[in-house]
N, C-alpha and C positions, 0 to 999 in steps of 0.2 A: 178607799181608807185615809182617813186623814193621820199625818203623823209629826208634824209639827205646826206648833202656834207660836203666840206674841203677845206678848206683854210689854208696859214699863217697865225697865227696871228698876230697882232699886238698892244701893251699896251690894251689885253684882258689879266685882271688882275683876275677875278674872275666870274663866270658863269654870263650871261645877257639876260633876256628875254624882249623881246618886239615884235611889231607887224612891218611885213616886207610893204618896201613902195617904188616904185619907182616914185613918186611923190618928187621932189625938193623944189615945192611949199606950202606943206603940211601944217596946219596950229597947229595941235594936234604935241603939246612934248613927249619926248618917243619913236618915232618908230626907225627902221632902217632904210636906204636909199642904196637899191639898184642900181647900177650902174655899167656901162661898159663903160660910156663918157670917153673923154680923158680929158676933162674939168669937172671936178671937183668942184662943189660951197656945201662946207660941213659947213652946218648950225650948228650951237650952239643945237638945239633943237632935232640934231639927236641923237641918243645915240651911235650908230657907224653904219661904211660905211661896206657895202658885194661887194666888188667887184673882177673882173675876173685879172685888170688892176695889174702891179708890183708895186711895194713897193717904186720906184722912183715918182708913179703920187702920192704920198695920202701927207698928210697935217699934218705935224710933231703932234705928243705928242696927234693925235686921234682916241679914240679906232676902229679898224678896223678888217675886215680879207680880205686879197688881195690873188690875183693868185688862188681866188676859182675855182674848177674844173667846176661846172655847178650852177647857178642859173635859168634856164629856168621854172626848176618845183616848182618854190617860185613864188606862187599870192599876189595878192593884199589882205592886212589884215589877211595875214597865220602870223603864232605867232611861234616863232623861238629861238632855247637858243643858245646862243655863247659861247662855251666851249673854255677854258683857251688854251687847244691842237688847237685849231682852228676847229674844227670838230664843224658844223651847224645842228640842229637835229630840223625838224618841227614839233611841238608840235601838234598845232590847224589848222584844215584850215577849215572856215566856209561854205566852199563851198561841206564841206561831212559830212555825217548823221552818220559817224562810227569814230568818235575821241574817242581817251582813253588815259587816262593817266598812265602810268607806273610805281607804286607807290614802287616797289623796285624791287630786281633781286633774293635775298634771296628767300627760301623757306623749309618749313619743311618736307616737300615730296621729289621723285625723280620719279613721274609718267613713266611708261617706255615709253608711248607717247609722254612727255612732251614736246611742239613745242618752249619753250622757257625756256631752261634749268638752272636750278638755278644754282648762284655763290654763293659763301662762301666768300661774305666781306661785311663788314658795310657800307654800300650806303645809311641808313637811312636820315644822314643829309642833301646830297649832293642833294635827289630826293626832299626833304620837302624844301630846297632851293629853286630848281627849281619852283614846284610846285605853291608855298606861293606867288611867283612872275607871274605864271600863272594866278590864278585864278581869281585876280581883271580886267583882261584883256581879260576875256571870254566875250562875246555877252550874255548879259539878255536872248536875245528869243532861244537858245540853246535848242532844244527837247530834247538831250540825253545826256549824255557820262559815257565812259567805263571806270572802275577802275581794273587794271589787276596788275599781276606781273610774277614770282616769288609770295609770299603770301603776299598780300599789311598788311594781320592787325600784320605782323611782324616789324612793325614800332612802332607798341605799341601805347604811347600817342601823338607820331607825327602823327600817322594814324587817330586818333581823332579831331584831330588839322584841318586837312588838310579837313576832312568831313566836321565841322564845317564850318570853312570858306565856303565850297562846297556852304552847305544849306545858308549862309545869304546871296551869293553874286547872287548864281542862283536858287530860292526859287521855280521854276514852273520847273526847267529841272530835268527828269529821271535821278537817278545814278543808273546805274548798277556795282555793284563791283563781280567780280571773285574772290571767297574764296574760300579751302578745307574744311574750316570751322570746325579745328580743334582747335584753340584758343578756340573760344568759348563755349569750355566744361567748361572753370572757367568761373564762373559766373559774374567774375567783370569785364569781357571782356563784356560779355553781359548786365551787369547795363549801362556799357559805351554808350552803342550802344541805351538802354532804355533812357539814359538822354539826348540824342541827340535830341529824338524825331523828326527821321528825317522821315515824310512821303514817300516824293522823292525819296527815297533809298533800292534797292533791292538787295538781296546777289543771288547772281549764286555758286549754291554747287553741285559738285560731287558726286551722288551715283553708284558707278559701279556693284556691286555684293550685292545681297540679301545674303550671303554668308559672313562673316568675312575674313575669310582666305585669299579669293579671292579678294576682295577689297583692301586689305592689300599688296597683292603680286603686284596686279597693279601698286599701288602708292607707291611701296616699301617703307614702313613705317608699322611695327608692330606696332597694336594697333590705327590704322589710323580708321579703321571703325567704333569702339566704340567711338572714341571722336569725330568722324562727326558728328557720331547720337546724340551724348548730345550734340554736338551744337548745331546743329536742332531742338533738343527739347528745350534749353534754347531759343533759338531766335525765336521759336513759341510763347512760355512762354508770351512774351512781346510783341506779335502781327506784329515782324519783318517779312516783305514782303519777300517772300524765291521762290526760283528756283531752281529744283533739273535738274544738268546735268546727262548726260551718251554719251558713249563718246562710238562707234561703232567699234567692232575690234573682231579675231580672242579669245579673253580673256573674253568678255562682253559678246557677241553672246549666248552662250551654255544656259545663264541663264536668257537671257532675259523676256522671258514669267514670268517666277517668279522673278523677280526680281519688271516688273510691278506689279505685284500681292503685293508683298511687299511695295512698294510706298504707293499705294491705302491705304494699312490695317496702316502701320505704321508713314505714310505722307502725310497724307488727308490734311493738312494746306497748301500746295505746291501751290502755285500761277498757277505756270507754268511747265512743263516736257518738255525737251528739250535732243532729239533723235540727236548727232551728229555726223555726217559724218568723217571721221581719214583725219588729216593734216599731209601729209610726212614731216616734217620740225622735226627741233632739234634732239630726242633722235628718233625718227618713222625709218628713213632709216637705224638706227644702231641694230633696236630690230624687222625691218619689218616680220622675222620670225616669230615671236612670234606674230605677230598682225595684218598681213595681209588674209584680206578674204574678195573676189572681192561682195561688194554690192550686184551684182545681184543673189549672192548665200546665203543673208542672208535677203533677205524682206518676205518670210514667217514670219520669226522671228518678226520682224519690224513689220509689218501689226497687227499681233497676240498682242503684245503690244503695239501699239500706239491707237489704237480700242480698246481695253481692259480699259486703263483709258480714253478714250474718252467717254466709252459707261459710266462711272464711275463717270462721269461729269469734270472731271481733266481738265485745259487747255493744248492742249498737241503739239509742234511742231517740227519739221523735217528738220533740219538746214546741210547745206552742202552736198547737194545731187543733184543729176538730175535728172529730171523729164521723161528722157529714160529710166532711170533706176529704175524707182518708179512704181509699179501699178497704175494705173489711181484712185483708189480708196485713195490711201492715196496723190495725191496731195492738197487736202486739206488743209493737213498739212504742207506741204513746206512753206518753206521761204528763201529769195534771203538774206542770213546772211555773206558771206564772204566780207571779209572789200574791200574796192572797190580796196585799194592798192595791194593785193595780190589776185586778182581774174581774173580769166581768163577762156577761151571756148575754145576748141580745133578746128583745122581748120576745122574738118569735122561736126562743130556745126555751121557753116557761114549760109547755107540755112536752117537753121531747122524755122518753121514756129512757134516754143514758145520759142525763145529763148529767148525773154526779158522776158516772167516768168520762166526763168529757175536759179535756183542756180549758175550755171557755177561750176568752179571748184577754189582749189586751185593752184597759181600758180607752190607750190612744188610737185603738182601733173598731173602736163603734161605728165610724165614718167607711175606713177605708178596710174591706172585709171581704172575703171571697164571696162572690154569686151563686157559688153552692151549697151555700149554709142554708140547712133545712131542717127543721124534728123529725126525728126518729118517733112516728105516734104508735 
């Protein structure tokens, strides 16, 4: 599924965020008009114009992006950012339940299997500008929005300002923020979270091993395990809702059962534990020899870990897995978790009678997937 496109910018002097429409008669102000018609009725109420037409068709001095490669993926009411270089990014789709806000591409870890490799650049002001424009446009009946990175908390004060803006504009929306939890080892960070009193906010924080050196190796950051654990305890002390995330691969599987026991003994306050299949994106293809294990070969370990935590009264889910690879006793933990814009099914899955209940695969895993995938006929 396409989320970005580009064209040639015209009078776009700063990033612009607005809803898109193809209705030239719309009454609301601040929309972006999409047109492919040769006759453009450019009304002042539109913030900008997106078109596949050449520049000769444009009205002088009006913000626009022309010669846009593709506009078919944009639906009525989608919210986009138009950048000064002509890149048009889809930020929010009202028809999707898997919208997320990328707060930063910076990170203080460098995980072996990171699907969004960090970039060492100061992008906080840019993303703050984009999302401070976006949030007031979000529909108030939105059920859930994700926050991701990079490491979102590296925005510092801007992170908390955006959270406060979300809380005030979307008081009934669930906010799920992915973080490695390390910055919360400093109490002042946790105190700022406490001051928000944000009941709809949950942090998803990874713990990859019960053994500090193993966790630190996976995230490629010395001392990360101790910081993450301290961060979790600091957040738990203020009653913050927490999810523990475990990505399943060659480095985590050998100690998976021990990790499950560790989570129950040391992190019983977690609201949710998610075991997650590997995404073959970002750093993963470069580290595939260190990471890849056929999911069919770790089902015994996953079954022991998931059922143990379930028996201990913890809320458990399995993400990014296929029903045909899992023993039936694990199906009750399975969730359709892969974002719609990167979710696929293999050609062999077409006739499967359980296709609608299965989570499918990441598009990046079309070649790197379990040998056990087969349809239920």
